[in-house]
VEXKE-181968 format. One record per atom (N, C-alpha, C): residue number from 1; atom name; x, y negated, z negated. Coordinates in pm, 1 decimal. Layout:
! residues N
   num   atomo          x          y          z
   NUM      CA          X          Y          Z
...
This chain:
! residues 104
   num   atomo          x          y          z
     1       N    -2986.8    -5029.6     1580.8
     1      CA    -2848.5    -4944.8     1597.7
     1       C    -2871.7    -4808.9     1513.7
     2       N    -2809.5    -4666.9     1561.2
     2      CA    -2834.2    -4547.6     1474.4
     2       C    -2731.8    -4448.3     1466.2
     3       N    -2694.9    -4439.5     1342.9
     3      CA    -2578.9    -4301.9     1346.9
     3       C    -2565.5    -4205.0     1339.5
     4       N    -2460.9    -4135.9     1410.7
     4      CA    -2482.3    -4028.6     1416.9
     4       C    -2350.0    -3931.6     1340.1
     5       N    -2402.4    -3819.7     1248.7
     5      CA    -2285.7    -3718.1     1266.9
     5       C    -2243.5    -3572.6     1296.3
     6       N    -2166.9    -3605.8     1326.1
     6      CA    -2084.1    -3487.4     1422.2
     6       C    -1995.6    -3395.5     1398.6
     7       N    -2019.7    -3269.3     1340.5
     7      CA    -1950.0    -3140.9     1309.1
     7       C    -1867.7    -3083.4     1431.6
     8       N    -1746.4    -3073.1     1435.8
     8      CA    -1664.7    -3006.7     1541.2
     8       C    -1557.1    -2942.6     1436.8
     9       N    -1556.5    -2784.2     1536.1
     9      CA    -1474.3    -2737.6     1488.9
     9       C    -1329.4    -2709.3     1635.3
    10       N    -1254.7    -2672.5     1578.8
    10      CA    -1083.2    -2759.6     1590.6
    10       C    -1022.9    -2571.1     1605.1
    11       N     -956.7    -2625.3     1725.6
    11      CA     -792.0    -2449.0     1662.1
    11       C     -682.3    -2570.9     1666.8
    12       N     -740.3    -2754.6     1643.5
    12      CA     -602.2    -2790.3     1647.8
    12       C     -591.5    -2805.6     1508.6
    13       N     -377.6    -2866.4     1451.1
    13      CA     -352.1    -2893.0     1361.2
    13       C     -416.7    -3046.9     1334.5
    14       N     -432.9    -3018.6     1165.6
    14      CA     -489.2    -3129.2     1090.5
    14       C     -397.3    -3244.3     1196.9
    15       N     -305.3    -3310.9     1164.4
    15      CA     -215.5    -3366.8     1258.6
    15       C     -263.1    -3391.9     1329.2
    16       N     -244.4    -3302.2     1444.2
    16      CA     -352.0    -3320.3     1565.1
    16       C     -417.7    -3379.9     1604.6
    17       N     -565.1    -3373.3     1500.7
    17      CA     -708.0    -3364.1     1514.0
    17       C     -705.5    -3516.6     1399.1
    18       N     -603.0    -3567.0     1497.0
    18      CA     -650.1    -3693.2     1475.2
    18       C     -821.7    -3758.9     1524.3
    19       N     -854.2    -3805.0     1464.2
    19      CA     -974.6    -3871.0     1462.8
    19       C    -1006.9    -3956.8     1646.2
    20       N     -876.9    -4051.9     1686.3
    20      CA     -926.9    -4118.6     1755.7
    20       C     -919.7    -3961.0     1949.6
    21       N     -773.1    -3873.2     1884.3
    21      CA     -728.9    -3749.8     1926.6
    21       C     -962.6    -3705.3     2034.3
    22       N     -913.3    -3703.0     1880.4
    22      CA    -1064.0    -3579.2     1850.7
    22       C    -1197.2    -3685.6     1991.1
    23       N    -1221.3    -3806.4     1912.5
    23      CA    -1317.6    -3828.9     2041.3
    23       C    -1277.5    -3855.8     2161.4
    24       N    -1118.6    -3853.6     2215.4
    24      CA    -1119.1    -3874.1     2339.7
    24       C    -1162.6    -3702.8     2416.9
    25       N    -1099.2    -3588.2     2351.9
    25      CA    -1094.5    -3491.6     2401.0
    25       C    -1263.0    -3460.2     2358.8
    26       N    -1329.2    -3519.5     2312.4
    26      CA    -1512.5    -3517.6     2315.7
    26       C    -1601.4    -3576.1     2426.8
    27       N    -1545.9    -3679.1     2462.1
    27      CA    -1584.7    -3755.5     2529.1
    27       C    -1486.9    -3728.6     2705.1
    28       N    -1428.1    -3685.1     2709.7
    28      CA    -1376.8    -3635.2     2796.0
    28       C    -1461.6    -3486.8     2858.0
    29       N    -1457.5    -3458.4     2744.9
    29      CA    -1608.9    -3290.7     2770.4
    29       C    -1749.2    -3360.7     2867.6
    30       N    -1773.4    -3475.5     2777.0
    30      CA    -1852.5    -3483.7     2799.4
    30       C    -1907.9    -3574.9     2994.4
    31       N    -1764.6    -3681.1     2973.5
    31      CA    -1708.2    -3672.5     3122.9
    31       C    -1771.8    -3623.5     3217.3
    32       N    -1680.4    -3475.2     3156.0
    32      CA    -1718.2    -3392.3     3308.9
    32       C    -1836.4    -3336.6     3296.7
    33       N    -1870.1    -3282.0     3219.4
    33      CA    -2017.9    -3229.7     3174.2
    33       C    -2171.6    -3338.5     3238.3
    34       N    -2108.3    -3477.9     3196.9
    34      CA    -2191.0    -3593.7     3305.2
    34       C    -2119.8    -3587.1     3465.3
    35       N    -2037.4    -3594.8     3470.1
    35      CA    -2043.1    -3633.0     3627.1
    35       C    -2050.7    -3514.5     3707.0
    36       N    -2002.3    -3427.1     3659.5
    36      CA    -1973.9    -3262.9     3776.6
    36       C    -2135.7    -3158.9     3721.2
    37       N    -2095.9    -3095.6     3555.3
    37      CA    -2198.7    -3035.3     3585.8
    37       C    -2397.6    -3090.5     3632.6
    38       N    -2308.4    -3203.2     3525.2
    38      CA    -2512.9    -3236.8     3559.6
    38       C    -2511.9    -3227.8     3695.0
    39       N    -2512.8    -3315.0     3751.6
    39      CA    -2518.2    -3335.9     3926.8
    39       C    -2548.6    -3202.6     3970.1
    40       N    -2428.5    -3056.9     3977.0
    40      CA    -2529.4    -2923.6     4015.4
    40       C    -2575.1    -2862.7     3972.0
    41       N    -2664.1    -2915.2     3819.8
    41      CA    -2705.7    -2802.9     3724.0
    41       C    -2893.3    -2860.1     3802.7
    42       N    -2836.8    -3038.2     3769.9
    42      CA    -3012.3    -3077.9     3839.4
    42       C    -3012.7    -3152.0     4005.4
    43       N    -2899.7    -3210.9     4033.2
    43      CA    -2897.1    -3259.8     4203.6
    43       C    -2951.1    -3138.3     4283.6
    44       N    -2877.0    -3067.5     4276.8
    44      CA    -2771.1    -2956.9     4372.1
    44       C    -2912.5    -2746.8     4279.6
    45       N    -3019.4    -2795.3     4166.4
    45      CA    -3089.4    -2698.2     4116.1
    45       C    -3017.8    -2561.0     4073.5
    46       N    -2849.2    -2585.5     4047.8
    46      CA    -2759.9    -2484.0     4000.5
    46       C    -2906.4    -2338.6     3954.8
    47       N    -2868.2    -2442.8     3831.2
    47      CA    -2951.6    -2370.3     3715.8
    47       C    -3071.9    -2292.0     3785.7
    48       N    -3193.6    -2244.2     3838.0
    48      CA    -3239.5    -2248.1     3899.3
    48       C    -3268.3    -2173.5     4038.4
    49       N    -3130.3    -2121.5     4050.8
    49      CA    -3085.4    -2014.2     4118.6
    49       C    -3039.4    -1847.9     4132.7
    50       N    -3115.9    -1813.3     4133.9
    50      CA    -3160.7    -1644.9     4135.6
    50       C    -3048.8    -1598.7     4131.4
    51       N    -2907.2    -1614.5     4278.3
    51      CA    -2804.9    -1508.9     4295.9
    51       C    -2749.4    -1444.8     4171.6
    52       N    -2684.7    -1334.5     4176.5
    52      CA    -2714.1    -1286.9     4017.7
    52       C    -2559.3    -1202.5     4139.1
    53       N    -2578.2    -1137.8     4216.2
    53      CA    -2517.2    -1075.9     4256.4
    53       C    -2338.8    -1068.7     4375.0
    54       N    -2248.7     -959.9     4249.9
    54      CA    -2167.2     -954.9     4343.1
    54       C    -2105.2    -1122.6     4313.4
    55       N    -2007.6    -1217.1     4394.6
    55      CA    -1959.8    -1320.0     4428.6
    55       C    -2075.8    -1394.5     4438.7
    56       N    -2208.3    -1379.6     4475.9
    56      CA    -2309.3    -1508.9     4514.6
    56       C    -2259.7    -1611.7     4430.8
    57       N    -2315.0    -1598.2     4275.5
    57      CA    -2331.3    -1695.0     4238.1
    57       C    -2104.8    -1764.6     4238.5
    58       N    -2057.8    -1803.8     4240.4
    58      CA    -1927.8    -1800.6     4262.8
    58       C    -1877.8    -1862.7     4381.9
    59       N    -1915.2    -1806.1     4478.0
    59      CA    -1955.9    -1883.5     4626.2
    59       C    -2036.7    -1990.9     4597.9
    60       N    -2188.3    -2006.0     4544.0
    60      CA    -2276.4    -2155.0     4554.5
    60       C    -2200.6    -2189.2     4491.9
    61       N    -2130.6    -2145.4     4329.3
    61      CA    -2024.4    -2258.5     4219.0
    61       C    -1971.6    -2384.2     4412.6
    62       N    -1916.6    -2287.3     4448.3
    62      CA    -1765.4    -2324.6     4539.8
    62       C    -1879.6    -2403.0     4604.7
    63       N    -1929.4    -2373.7     4617.7
    63      CA    -2027.6    -2434.7     4828.1
    63       C    -2070.4    -2622.7     4687.3
    64       N    -2198.2    -2560.3     4650.0
    64      CA    -2179.4    -2675.6     4548.6
    64       C    -2052.8    -2788.7     4507.0
    65       N    -1954.0    -2799.4     4462.8
    65      CA    -1871.5    -2794.5     4473.2
    65       C    -1769.0    -2904.8     4614.6
    66       N    -1798.3    -2814.7     4676.1
    66      CA    -1745.7    -2897.0     4811.8
    66       C    -1865.8    -2996.8     4879.9
    67       N    -1957.9    -2970.0     4812.6
    67      CA    -2112.9    -3086.4     4867.9
    67       C    -2088.2    -3214.5     4814.2
    68       N    -1978.5    -3184.8     4665.3
    68      CA    -2102.8    -3245.0     4566.7
    68       C    -1887.0    -3393.1     4576.0
    69       N    -1779.1    -3320.9     4669.8
    69      CA    -1656.3    -3353.9     4676.1
    69       C    -1591.6    -3454.8     4826.7
    70       N    -1713.8    -3365.3     4931.9
    70      CA    -1767.6    -3487.2     5072.0
    70       C    -1839.1    -3565.0     5023.4
    71       N    -1998.7    -3520.6     4959.7
    71      CA    -1989.2    -3682.0     4961.0
    71       C    -1957.9    -3807.9     4890.3
    72       N    -1870.0    -3722.6     4728.8
    72      CA    -1798.8    -3915.9     4654.5
    72       C    -1731.3    -3983.3     4746.4
    73       N    -1648.8    -3826.2     4824.0
    73      CA    -1503.6    -3913.7     4955.3
    73       C    -1646.5    -4039.0     5051.7
    74       N    -1690.0    -3941.8     5055.1
    74      CA    -1794.3    -4038.8     5205.4
    74       C    -1751.8    -4139.3     5118.5
    75       N    -1803.0    -4163.6     4977.8
    75      CA    -1861.9    -4353.1     4939.1
    75       C    -2015.3    -4301.3     4830.8
    76       N    -2036.1    -4219.4     4862.0
    76      CA    -2187.2    -4206.2     4739.6
    76       C    -2191.8    -4236.9     4696.9
    77       N    -2202.7    -4283.5     4546.2
    77      CA    -2241.3    -4260.8     4408.3
    77       C    -2342.2    -4197.5     4377.4
    78       N    -2462.8    -4163.6     4422.4
    78      CA    -2617.0    -4072.5     4390.1
    78       C    -2655.3    -3963.9     4514.8
    79       N    -2571.9    -3888.4     4428.3
    79      CA    -2597.8    -3760.4     4536.6
    79       C    -2723.7    -3729.7     4533.7
    80       N    -2846.4    -3758.4     4458.2
    80      CA    -2970.0    -3753.0     4483.6
    80       C    -3001.0    -3786.5     4612.2
    81       N    -2925.5    -3927.1     4671.8
    81      CA    -2961.3    -3994.9     4751.8
    81       C    -2878.4    -3927.4     4907.6
    82       N    -2787.6    -3903.7     4887.5
    82      CA    -2707.8    -3847.2     4930.3
    82       C    -2743.9    -3758.9     4988.9
    83       N    -2831.1    -3602.4     4935.1
    83      CA    -2867.6    -3524.2     4896.2
    83       C    -3044.4    -3582.5     5018.7
    84       N    -3061.2    -3617.7     5017.2
    84      CA    -3222.5    -3631.9     5099.7
    84       C    -3231.8    -3689.6     5236.4
    85       N    -3046.3    -3774.8     5244.9
    85      CA    -2975.8    -3842.9     5348.5
    85       C    -2968.8    -3750.5     5428.3
    86       N    -2868.7    -3628.7     5399.9
    86      CA    -2870.7    -3510.5     5465.6
    86       C    -2969.2    -3378.2     5512.2
    87       N    -3035.0    -3427.9     5434.4
    87      CA    -3233.4    -3313.3     5418.3
    87       C    -3239.2    -3420.5     5579.5
    88       N    -3235.2    -3528.9     5593.8
    88      CA    -3355.3    -3535.8     5703.0
    88       C    -3222.3    -3540.6     5817.8
    89       N    -3118.5    -3545.6     5815.7
    89      CA    -2990.7    -3545.7     5898.2
    89       C    -2974.3    -3399.1     5936.8
    90       N    -2953.1    -3275.0     5883.7
    90      CA    -2866.0    -3249.9     5898.2
    90       C    -2770.3    -3186.3     6031.4
    91       N    -2807.5    -3266.2     6090.4
    91      CA    -2648.9    -3270.4     6197.5
    91       C    -2551.9    -3371.8     6150.8
    92       N    -2617.9    -3432.1     6096.3
    92      CA    -2480.1    -3567.3     6060.1
    92       C    -2408.9    -3414.4     5918.6
    93       N    -2509.0    -3357.5     5861.1
    93      CA    -2457.8    -3269.6     5764.3
    93       C    -2339.7    -3113.9     5735.4
    94       N    -2428.4    -3106.6     5896.3
    94      CA    -2357.7    -3061.1     6020.3
    94       C    -2160.8    -3059.4     6090.9
    95       N    -2195.7    -3225.1     6087.3
    95      CA    -2069.0    -3294.3     6123.4
    95       C    -1959.7    -3233.5     6037.2
    96       N    -2002.7    -3310.6     5969.4
    96      CA    -1915.0    -3362.7     5785.5
    96       C    -1884.3    -3302.3     5762.0
    97       N    -1906.8    -3154.0     5735.4
    97      CA    -1839.7    -2991.9     5708.1
    97       C    -1750.2    -2897.8     5778.4
    98       N    -1813.4    -2944.9     5950.1
    98      CA    -1698.4    -2845.4     6043.3
    98       C    -1608.8    -2956.5     6089.4
    99       N    -1546.5    -3117.2     6041.0
    99      CA    -1520.7    -3192.0     6112.7
    99       C    -1358.8    -3193.9     6047.4
   100       N    -1307.9    -3169.8     6209.0
   100      CA    -1126.2    -3191.3     6064.7
   100       C    -1088.9    -3281.5     5943.4
   101       N     -978.1    -3189.0     5893.4
   101      CA     -987.5    -3229.7     5767.1
   101       C     -865.9    -3419.4     5802.2
   102       N     -836.3    -3399.2     5939.5
   102      CA     -740.1    -3488.1     5997.2
   102       C     -853.7    -3654.6     5993.6
   103       N     -952.9    -3616.1     6051.4
   103      CA    -1088.0    -3736.7     6065.3
   103       C    -1119.3    -3799.1     5975.5
   104       N    -1110.1    -3796.6     5749.5
   104      CA    -1049.4    -3806.1     5656.8
   104       C    -1009.5    -3930.3     5666.4
């Protein structure tokens, strides 16, 4: 087991910046990073995307969030496996995206 010292800068007051509160904030940040951003960056390869003009990057981020949300709603826990499945069965991906919300 190793110890790690981390220094953080915050705008919280000394009273509000209780160590347990700061730890919750940091863990919450990394939970979001690992839960959504990592999936978008690594599995959906968002960082490799070369869309840079106009609203294209924002539109791609919305599409990637939609993909993550849909596969999680279907019960997939492994986004990479879901991507491989829907790559192999594009008609299933089409059905998923274009089905009515009431079908959920």
